[in-house]
Structures are given as C-alpha cells and as structure tokens.
N, C-alpha and C positions, 0 to 999 in steps of 0.2 A: 504494498499500499505506499501510500504516497500522504506527505505530509500536506502539500497542496492538494486544495479543496479541486476538486474533478471540474466544477463550474469553472473554475479561473482556468484550468488548463486547456479545455477546450471553449471556453467564453466565445471566439467568432463562431461556432457552430451551433450556438444554444441561443435562445430567445430569453436572455438577460440584459437587466442596463445597468447603470453605476447603481441605481437605487433600489437594487434589487439584495435583500438581507440573506447572505448565502447561509444556508443549513450544511454544517459538514461533519462527517466524523473519519474523515479521511481515508473517502471510497476511492475505487480504483485504481489502478497501478496493479492489477493482477498478474500471475506471473502466466507464462505462456512456457507448458511444459512438454519437451519431446520426449515422447512414449516410442522407446527403441522395441522393446517387447514385441508389444503390441504393432505396431510398425511392420515388423519383421514377419508376423502373420496373416497382415491384410496386403501386405505388398505394397504399399503407400507409406510416404511420411507423415503420422501422425502426432499432432501435437493437442493437449488439452489446455484449453484457457481454464484457469481454475479461478472462478467465482465465489468459491466458498472462503479468499482469500478476505474478501470484504469486509466490513466491521461488523455486520451483524451475521455473515456468513451466507451470502448468497447476493444474487445478480441485484435483487431488487434496492440495493441500496444505489444503484446507478443513478436509477428511477425516480429514488424517496427522495435524495437532495434536490433533486430541481421540485417536484410535487411538493414538499412541504415549505423547500423558498418560495417558490410563488404562492402558498398559501398564505404564508405570513404577511408577504407583500401586499395580497390582494384583501388581507384583514380577516382573513377565517376567524371563527372561534375557535374552531377543533377540526380534528381530522377523522374518515373515519372508511374502514375497508372492509370487505368480505375477503375471506383468505383461509385457502388450506393450509395455510402457516408461514411461509416464509414473508409475505407480505404483511402479517400480522406483525411479525419480528422487527420487521424494517421499519414499518410506519409507526408502533410503538415507540420505539431508540428515537427516530428523526423528530418526532412528536416532542419527546418529554427535552430532547437538545433545544428545540424551537420555543420551550415553554408552552405548547397548546397540549389540549387535551385529545385524547384520543380512544376510540371504541374500536371495537374487532368484531367481528362478527364470524362467528367459524362452523360447518357441520360437526354435531354434537359426537364424539367420539372418534372423529376421522382427522386428526390431527396429530403430529408427531411428538413425541414428549419435549424434544429439544426447543421445538418452534412454540411450544405453547409456555414452556418456562419462559424464553426472552419474551414472549407479550407482557406476560402478567409482570414481570419483576421490572420490568419499565414503567410502571404504572397503570398500562389500559385497563380500559373497560370491556372485559373481555362475555360476551354473548354467545352462548352454545344454542344454537336453531335445532329441531329434529328436522333435520333435511339436509340435501345434499349444496353443493358450493354454489350452484346454480340459483338456487333459491335465495339465499343469502344474499349473492351479489344485487338479484331484484329487490330484496328490501332497502339494502341499503341507499339503492338509486333511487328508490321515493321516498327515504329519507332528505337526503340532500335536496329534492326538490322543493321542501318547504324550511329549511333551516339552513341557517350560515355556518356550513359545515363542509370542507372539501372533501371530495372523495377522491382517492387516492391510490385506487386499483388502476390497473393496466388500460381501464379506458379514460384516462387521465391522459389528456395530452403531453403534459410535460412530462410523464412517466415514460413515454415514448421517446423523449428526445434525452434526457439523459442517459438510456438505455444504449441509446445510438455510439455513445464512447464505446463500448465493449469493442466495437468495429475498428475506431479510428486506431485505437491502442493494436489492435492485432497489426493492421498496416504497420502501423509505426515500429513496430518491431520487428517483423517480414519485411519490409521494403516495399510492399505492396501487398493487394488481397491475395489470400490462398486460393487454390484452387475450386478446393469444397469447404463450406462452414457447414456443420453437423449439429443439429440442435433440439432439446426435446420440447413437445409443445405440449402445453397445457391451456392457457387461455388464450395465447398465440400472440402475446403482446410482443414478444422477444425475437421472434423470426420478424415479424415488422419492422422491428427497430434496429435489427445489424442489417437489413435490408436498405434502410433509408440512410443507414449510417455509412454504408459502405457506395452507394452511390452518389452520397453527400460529397464522401472522398473524393471520389473520382472526378466530380465535376470541377472540384475545386483544384485540381491537378498535382492531388496529394498519393492518388494512387491510380491505375491503369484499368481496374475491371470490378465486376461484381461478381464475386464467387458465385457458383452453384448451389444451391440451396436444400438443403436435405433435411426436414423435418420428420421427427419419428413420435410418435403417440402409443401408449399401453393398447393394447390387444382388447383390453375390456374396457378402454375409455379414449377412444379414436372416432370422436364423428366426425373429423373430417376425411378420414379414410373411407368411413361408411357413405358420406353423405347426407347424414341425418343427425340429430339429437341423440345422444343415451340418455335415457331417463335415469339409469341408475348406475352409473361407472363405477366399476373395481378394478383396482392393481394396489400392488404392493408399493408402487410409485406415486405415493399419497399427495407430492408436489403437481402431477399430470392428470390427477384423477378429478376430471374436467369434463360434462355430457355435452354444453353448450359453449364454446368459446366465446368470448366477446369480441375479439379482431379474427376470428377464423377465416368470413371471405378475403379480409385483405394478404392474412397470410397465405394463401393458396395461392394469388395471384401473384404475391412477391416472389415464389416459392417456384410456381410454374414459370414465371418470366423469367427467372434465371435458367432455367432447364432442369430446376430440379423438380422435386415431387417431396409428400409426405408417406409415410409407412405405418403399419402398426406391428411392435415386437411385443414377445410374449413376454410375459413375467419373470420367465424362465431364463430368455436370452438376456435380460436386462439385470436379475440378478448375477450370472454368469460372468458381464461385463465388470459390473460392481465389485465382484469377487476377484479377476484378473486384476483391475486397476488397484486394488490396495496391496493382493500380494505378490505381483511383477512388478508392478512400476511406483510402488509405494503411495498411491494417489489414493486418499480416502473422501469421496463424494458421499452423497445422499442417492438412494436409487435410483430416482427420476431422471439425475443428472446421467446415470450410466445408461441411459437409453439412445443418447447421441451415439457412444464407442459402441453399443450392439447394435444399431442401425448400422453404421459403417463398417462393422465387420461383416456382415449379412450381405451390404452390397457392394463391398469390393469381392466375397467370395462369388457375389451373382455374375460379377464382370460389369457391373452399373457407375465403378472408379477405374479411371484408367490407370495402371500400375504406375507407382512414381509419383503419384499425383500430392501434392502438399494440401493434407486435410487439419483443418483445426476443429474438435471436438469441443462444444459449451459443456462445461460441467458447473450447472446451475447452482449446487450448493453445498457444502459441507456435509460431511458423513458424520457430524455430530447432531445434527437436525435429528436425525433419528437412530437415536443409542439402542432402542430395544431389536431395532433391525440388525445391527451390527454384532451384538451380543448372542443374539437368537441363531445366526446362520456362522460363530465362530467357534471352533473346538472348545468344551468347558476346561472350564478353570480347574487344574488337578490341587485338589487339597492333599498337604505329605506333613509328617511330622517334621519338627524343625532338628533334622541332621544331616549329616554331612552325604551318609550313604546314602540316603531316600532321595536327595538330589540328584546325585551320581547316578544311582539308577534310573531315574526318571530322565534323564539327560541325554545319558550315553546305552541304558539296558543294561 
C-alpha cells in the first residue's frame, strides 16, 4: 500500500476538485505477484493483482475512498449499503474515518465471519435480513430515495471511478495492459470499472490496448451465464453469491466488446484454485477471488487463451475474510504432549 491517497495518485483521471475532502486509509498500490507454478500449469504468464492487501482486505477500498469522499463533499449525513461482506467492511471503515454514521444490510447467516467482524468493530449498524443480497439491495435503494443517506454500493458511480485505478496500476507496473484480465463476477461493478480504466489509460496514451476481459461466476450463482436472474444463488464463494447483478448488462457489454466472455466455474474448481494459490504460490485469498484463477486454468486448457499470453488474475479479497473456510479445508491441528520425542515423531515419522 502507498501512504499517498489513491485519489491524489490518480487525480487527473478522477472526478474530484480542490474542494473534495479526501477520505483515505492508504488504499491501492497492491502487489502484482508472479505465479510461476500456475503459469507452468497453464502455459501462460499468470500474475495476481492481490487486492487483499488493501486496508480492509478487499478491492472495495478503491471505490470506497471515492464514494465516501464525495458523500462528505455533498453533505450526506450517513452512508448505507447492502452487502455480502466486503462492501460492508469497507463502508464501515471509511465512514468511521470520515466521521459519518453507517448502516449495512446483509443477508442473514450468509456472510463470512471475518467480514461481519469488520463491519461491527468499525461501529456500523448491522441489519440482517431474512433474504438474499438482491432483496437487501432493493431495500437500501428505497431508503436513499427519501433520506439524506449516500448509497455506497457499486451503483454509486464514484465507486466505479475509484475501482478504475486497479487497471491504471496494472498498466503502470507492466508498462502496458496485459493480454488478458480475469476477474470474479458478483455484482459486476468491478468488470465495468476495469474496462473503463483500461480504456481511459489507452485514450490518454498511457497504454496501447484494452485486454481481453474474462469474467467468472460460480455455477450456483451465474445469472449472466444463464441469461436470467437466479432467485436463490448458492456457492461457497460468498462474495459472488449474487443472483441479480446490478451492473450485469454493462459488464457483459464490456467483456464481449473486448473479445472476452463470462463463464461459470464449479465450486470444486474454485476450491482447487484456492488450494493451489495457497500451497504452491503462497497467496491466501478468499474463495471468490480464486474463481479468476480457476477460470484461467480452464480457459487455457481449452485453448481459449493463447500460450505465452500475459494474464492478470484479480484476487479481490484476502483469505482471512473467510477464516472458517480456511480452517475447515486444512489438515487438522495435531495435539501432542510437550515432549521432544513426540514432536520428532510427528515431524519425521
């Protein structure tokens, strides 16, 4: 992360002025990490944009610094969001930084423990609804129509502006846009953001192209693949457990225009990519993030990505967002007496 606010680093590309109060936690500047073992497996050059290195552990901070800064500038009394977890954590932290009240509306029993803990510790009013994310979003949209409260979901255009910066950073590190960008798709705002970011950098002469965009949804929550809403989405990848993406049409257009597409990935393949990232590359992400890697492994095997291509996989959130998943899918902790012989036998047999 950088100590310079993200808005300051990319001010020329963002809708801010000298009077915009910048609400920042040092977001952005996340690592672009080579994945040599997975590259060998796929026959391409794979890199991970590790967005879990943001202050609250997800890519949402890029958009939230913009959304909350503009909410303060426009005189909002509070911010509100519907969330599967990461948005609530980010909104709560940035609202606390700004001195604003915040409410987060979540699907009851369907949010990972790490994300819920973040929203609560930052002082958010957390409301758990008997329904999914889509129902929660419908309700918060109604709330903001009659109250001086800023909606900070990805429907907020400032969120999209802030999230464009991920594309700028990738180009700055690589010297140009990659051949392919792979990204998990939930509410679909991030696909739209990266597309706009790459196009903006190209048009400004800072890069030469827009990469092919491949988006990946979980099989149990794949409305863009199916071409219809999913009323009861289900997947281990809780961050993309969304049945009616708010920016689905825009994201689909961006992927198709780039020569890419959206595809569905099984939970089994997502969890295998999650395991491979952790055990072979030392990168710990939440399951939804691993959908991008699982998708690239599948696309490369099917011949949809040219051998030797430079492929950036966006890993949207840190693995500690969902600690239960990590613990449940790892070998059990061995209980031993405090004796040298017992330790040696456990280690060496």
